[in-house]
C-alpha positions in Angstrom: 47.3 -37.5 -8.3 47.8 -38.9 -4.8 50.9 -40.7 -3.6 51.2 -42.6 -0.3 48.6 -44.5 1.5 45.6 -42.2 2.0 42.0 -43.4 2.1 38.9 -41.4 1.2 35.5 -42.6 2.5 32.4 -41.5 0.8 29.4 -41.6 3.2 28.9 -40.7 6.9 26.4 -43.3 7.9 27.0 -46.2 10.3 29.2 -48.1 7.9 31.3 -45.1 6.8 31.8 -43.7 10.3 32.7 -47.1 11.7 35.2 -47.7 8.9 36.7 -44.3 9.6 37.1 -45.1 13.3 38.6 -48.5 12.5 41.1 -47.1 10.0 42.2 -44.4 12.5 42.7 -47.1 15.1 45.2 -48.7 12.7 47.0 -45.5 12.1 45.8 -45.2 8.6 45.2 -41.7 7.2 41.5 -41.2 6.2 39.2 -38.4 5.2 35.5 -38.9 5.1 32.8 -37.0 3.2 29.1 -36.9 3.8 26.5 -35.2 1.6 24.2 -34.1 4.4 24.9 -30.8 6.2 24.7 -32.5 9.6 25.4 -36.0 11.0 21.9 -36.9 12.1 19.6 -39.9 12.1 15.9 -39.5 12.4 15.4 -43.3 12.4 14.3 -45.3 15.4 16.1 -48.5 16.4 18.9 -50.6 15.1 19.7 -54.0 16.5 23.4 -54.7 17.2 24.2 -58.4 17.3 27.4 -60.0 18.7 29.2 -60.1 15.3 28.9 -56.3 15.1 29.3 -55.5 18.8 32.7 -57.2 19.1 34.1 -54.8 16.5 32.8 -51.7 18.2 34.4 -53.1 21.4 37.7 -53.7 19.5 37.9 -50.0 18.5 37.3 -48.8 22.1 33.5 -48.2 21.8 32.3 -51.0 24.1 31.5 -48.6 26.9 29.6 -46.3 24.6 27.5 -49.3 23.3 26.7 -50.4 26.9 25.9 -46.8 28.0 23.7 -45.9 25.0 22.1 -49.2 24.2 19.9 -51.7 25.9 21.4 -55.2 26.5 18.9 -57.8 25.3 18.5 -60.9 27.5 17.8 -64.6 27.0 14.1 -64.4 27.8 13.5 -63.0 24.3 10.9 -64.9 22.3 9.1 -65.6 19.1 5.2 -65.8 19.3 2.3 -66.5 17.0 0.1 -63.5 16.4 -2.2 -64.5 19.3 0.7 -64.5 21.8 1.3 -68.3 21.8 5.0 -68.9 22.3 6.9 -70.5 19.5 10.6 -70.5 20.5 13.2 -68.6 22.5 15.7 -66.4 20.6 19.4 -66.8 20.9 20.7 -63.3 21.4 24.0 -63.9 23.3 27.4 -64.9 22.0 28.8 -68.2 23.4 32.3 -67.7 22.1 33.4 -64.1 22.3 31.5 -62.6 25.3 29.6 -60.0 23.2 25.9 -59.5 23.7 23.1 -58.1 21.6 22.0 -54.5 22.1 19.0 -52.4 21.0 20.2 -49.0 20.0 18.7 -45.8 18.8 20.2 -45.0 15.5 20.9 -41.4 16.5 22.8 -42.6 19.5 24.9 -44.9 17.4 25.7 -42.2 14.9 26.5 -39.7 17.7 29.0 -41.8 19.6 30.7 -43.0 16.4 31.0 -39.4 15.2 32.2 -38.0 18.6 35.0 -40.6 18.7 36.5 -39.3 15.5 38.8 -36.2 15.6 37.6 -32.9 14.3 38.4 -32.3 10.6 38.3 -36.0 9.6 34.6 -35.9 8.6 33.5 -33.3 6.1 29.8 -32.4 5.7 28.0 -31.0 2.7 30.0 -32.9 0.1 28.0 -34.9 -2.4 30.2 -37.1 -4.7 29.8 -36.3 -8.4 32.5 -38.2 -10.2 35.4 -40.6 -9.8 38.5 -41.2 -11.8 41.8 -43.0 -11.3 45.1 -43.9 -12.8 48.2 -45.8 -11.8 49.2 -43.2 -9.3 46.0 -42.6 -7.4 42.3 -41.8 -7.4 40.2 -38.6 -7.4 36.7 -37.9 -6.3 35.0 -34.7 -7.4 32.1 -33.3 -5.5 29.1 -31.2 -6.7 30.4 -28.2 -4.8 33.4 -28.2 -7.1 35.9 -29.6 -4.6 38.0 -32.6 -5.4 40.2 -34.9 -3.3 43.1 -37.1 -4.4 43.9 -40.3 -2.4 45.3 -43.8 -2.7 42.0 -45.7 -2.1 38.3 -44.7 -2.3 35.7 -46.5 -0.3 32.0 -45.9 -1.4 29.9 -46.3 1.8 27.1 -44.1 0.4 24.2 -46.4 0.7 21.7 -48.2 -1.6 21.6 -45.2 -4.0 25.4 -45.0 -4.2 26.8 -42.4 -6.6 30.0 -44.3 -7.0 28.7 -47.9 -7.4 28.2 -47.5 -11.2 32.0 -47.0 -11.4 32.3 -50.5 -10.1 29.4 -52.3 -11.7 26.6 -51.4 -14.1 23.6 -49.6 -12.7 20.9 -51.8 -11.3 17.6 -51.3 -9.7 16.8 -52.1 -6.1 14.4 -55.1 -5.7 11.1 -54.3 -4.0 10.2 -57.0 -1.4 6.4 -56.4 -1.5 6.5 -55.3 2.1 6.4 -52.0 3.8 7.3 -51.2 7.4 6.0 -49.0 10.2 8.4 -48.0 12.9 8.6 -45.9 15.9 9.2 -45.6 19.7 7.1 -45.8 22.8 8.3 -44.8 26.3 8.4 -48.0 28.3 6.9 -46.3 31.3 3.6 -46.2 29.4 3.6 -50.0 29.0 2.6 -51.7 32.2 5.1 -54.5 33.1 6.9 -54.4 29.7 10.5 -55.8 30.2 13.5 -53.5 29.7 15.7 -56.2 28.2 13.7 -58.5 25.9 13.3 -58.8 22.1 9.9 -60.0 20.9 8.6 -61.0 17.5 5.1 -62.0 16.6 4.4 -63.9 13.4 1.2 -64.0 11.4 -0.2 -64.5 7.9 1.6 -62.0 5.6 2.7 -59.8 8.6 5.0 -59.8 11.5 5.7 -57.4 14.4 9.0 -56.8 16.2 9.9 -55.0 19.4 13.1 -54.4 21.3 14.4 -51.9 23.9 16.7 -49.0 23.2 18.3 -46.3 25.5 18.8 -48.6 28.5 15.2 -49.9 28.2 13.7 -46.4 28.5 12.1 -46.7 25.0 10.6 -49.7 23.2 11.3 -49.7 19.5 8.6 -51.3 17.3 8.5 -52.4 13.7 5.4 -53.6 12.0 5.8 -55.4 8.7 2.8 -55.4 6.3 2.2 -56.1 2.7 2.5 -53.3 0.2 1.2 -53.3 -3.3 2.5 -49.9 -4.3 6.2 -49.4 -4.9 7.5 -46.2 -3.4 11.0 -44.9 -3.0 12.9 -46.1 0.0 12.8 -43.6 2.8 13.6 -43.4 6.5 11.3 -40.4 7.0 8.0 -41.0 5.2 5.1 -40.4 7.7 2.9 -43.3 8.5 -0.8 -43.4 9.7 -1.0 -44.7 13.3 -4.6 -45.6 12.9 -3.9 -47.7 9.8 -1.0 -49.3 11.8 -3.5 -50.2 14.6 -5.9 -51.6 12.1 -3.3 -53.7 10.4 -2.6 -55.5 13.7 -6.1 -55.5 15.2 -6.9 -58.8 16.9 -3.3 -59.7 17.5 -1.7 -60.3 20.9 -3.2 -57.8 23.4 0.3 -56.7 24.2 0.7 -55.3 20.7 -2.7 -53.6 20.8 -1.7 -52.0 24.2 1.6 -50.7 22.8 0.0 -49.3 19.6 -2.6 -47.5 21.6 0.2 -45.1 22.7 1.5 -44.4 19.1 0.9 -40.9 18.0 3.5 -40.7 15.3 5.1 -43.3 13.1 7.3 -43.6 10.0 6.8 -45.9 7.1 9.2 -47.1 4.5 9.3 -49.7 1.7 11.7 -52.6 1.9 14.2 -53.0 -0.9 17.4 -54.9 -1.3 19.7 -55.7 -4.2 20.7 -58.9 -5.8 24.4 -59.8 -4.9 26.9 -58.0 -7.1 29.4 -60.0 -9.1 32.2 -57.6 -8.1 32.7 -54.8 -5.5 36.0 -53.4 -6.7 37.4 -51.4 -9.6 41.1 -50.7 -9.2 41.4 -48.3 -6.3 37.6 -48.1 -5.6 35.7 -50.6 -3.5 32.2 -50.7 -2.0 31.1 -51.1 1.6 27.7 -51.6 3.4 24.5 -50.9 1.6 26.4 -49.6 -1.4 27.7 -53.2 -1.9 25.0 -55.4 -0.4 21.7 -53.7 0.6 19.7 -56.3 2.4 16.3 -56.8 4.0 16.1 -56.4 7.8 14.8 -59.9 8.6 18.1 -61.0 10.2 18.9 -57.6 11.7 22.1 -57.5 9.8 22.3 -54.4 7.7 24.3 -52.3 10.2 26.2 -55.3 11.5 27.4 -56.4 8.1 28.5 -52.9 7.4 30.5 -53.0 10.6 32.0 -56.3 9.6 33.0 -54.8 6.3 34.8 -52.0 8.0 36.6 -54.2 10.5 37.7 -56.5 7.7 38.9 -53.7 5.4 40.8 -51.9 8.2 42.6 -55.2 9.2 43.4 -56.0 5.6 44.8 -52.6 4.7 46.9 -52.6 7.8 48.3 -56.1 7.0 48.8 -55.4 3.3 51.0 -52.3 3.6 51.3 -50.7 0.1 49.8 -53.7 -1.8 46.6 -51.9 -2.6 45.2 -54.0 -5.4 45.9 -57.1 -3.4 44.3 -55.7 -0.3 41.1 -54.7 -2.1 40.9 -58.0 -3.9 41.3 -59.8 -0.6 38.6 -57.7 1.1 36.1 -58.5 -1.7 37.0 -62.2 -1.8 36.4 -62.5 1.9 33.3 -60.4 2.2 31.2 -61.1 -0.9 30.4 -64.8 -0.1 29.6 -63.9 3.5 27.1 -61.1 2.8 25.6 -63.0 -0.2 24.7 -65.7 2.3 23.3 -63.2 4.7 21.3 -61.4 2.0 19.7 -64.7 0.9 19.1 -65.7 4.5 17.3 -62.4 5.2 15.0 -62.9 2.2 14.2 -66.5 3.3 13.6 -65.4 6.9 11.1 -62.8 5.7 9.1 -65.5 4.0 9.3 -67.6 7.2 8.3 -64.7 9.4 5.3 -63.9 7.3 4.0 -67.5 7.6 4.3 -68.5 4.0 3.4 -72.1 5.0 0.2 -74.1 4.7 1.1 -75.8 8.0 2.2 -73.4 10.7 3.8 -76.3 12.6 6.3 -76.4 9.8 7.0 -72.7 10.1 7.3 -73.0 13.9 9.8 -75.9 13.5 11.9 -73.9 11.1 11.9 -71.0 13.6 13.2 -73.3 16.3 15.8 -74.8 14.1 17.0 -71.4 12.9 19.0 -71.1 16.1 21.9 -72.8 14.5 22.0 -70.4 11.6 22.0 -67.5 14.1 24.8 -69.1 16.2 27.0 -69.3 13.1 26.0 -65.7 12.2 26.8 -64.2 15.6 30.0 -66.2 16.4 31.7 -65.2 13.2 34.7 -63.0 13.7 36.0 -61.4 10.5 39.2 -59.9 11.8 41.4 -63.1 12.2 40.1 -64.2 8.8 40.9 -60.8 7.2 44.5 -60.7 8.6 45.1 -64.3 7.5 43.8 -63.7 4.0 46.6 -61.1 3.4 49.4 -62.7 5.3 48.7 -66.2 4.1 
């Protein structure tokens, strides 16, 4: 099998592509494999918070973030369903200078992919099996090809093919909520700001908007109860009329936005309970393969980016000490993301007004600023480097 320090990444989504870029920036040899025949993303928006943005900046993609995204300002707000203001939202970073950006998922995938040299990312390769010994690791694909390397990173999502090689198979946990999502041109929305994040909170439901593509588009996400469990999907069609009915009588701004919706997607919200381990020898997990989480803190993509930044820094600092490096990565990241996973679950309950007294809910929303401050100001790279060198 393989000798030397070569890394194989399985998965060409946000986490896998960012890790690839971060490893290349450290001079580490990496080859990435994606099962799809093209790097594409049909999803709508993704929210990049300072703890993710700073790492994109560190690998030279700060200009791409600023050019493709929409910088979100400090007039962002929480509202009750009728439009009554609850609290401002902290979206800036007081320590590192990074901001929060609304981003179209396709734009993020595109500039990540375009920053990686040709030949590094290989399409049409679905992982089938994994094996390892003292000298290296091997991944075999359904098309019959195999690759030998020193380290394998499974960044292949909530339905990861390689995760069972790390921990026994487990089922995703259904949240009881489904989500409508889509985009509306801002020019159709009279007076709608190009730089503000809004969330409305009501009984059993909440509604989120933020700008993407320099404010040219407004991304919307409507969270509603769902009794039927259906497979997670980013592409299941939704019914715009049902979406409008679900939020009828809410703030007139929501009704005005939804009047322009002709197409929407719908998906069920699943996460996973925290895993007791991410690593088996030369194989470790990253992103949703390790810690699929609910979107109620906007951290799915950002925690994947943190994973990639941490892993690249640790592998650079550790040299050829591979087991030590992967153990250090897991020890650093598992407690952090378990806290974020739990926080996302709790925030979903808070957003959907699971309180007899809404004043209690509103107070918690206002006090949640400190949690977000700690979330956004966290910089994993110094901690990662110190973990190995210490």
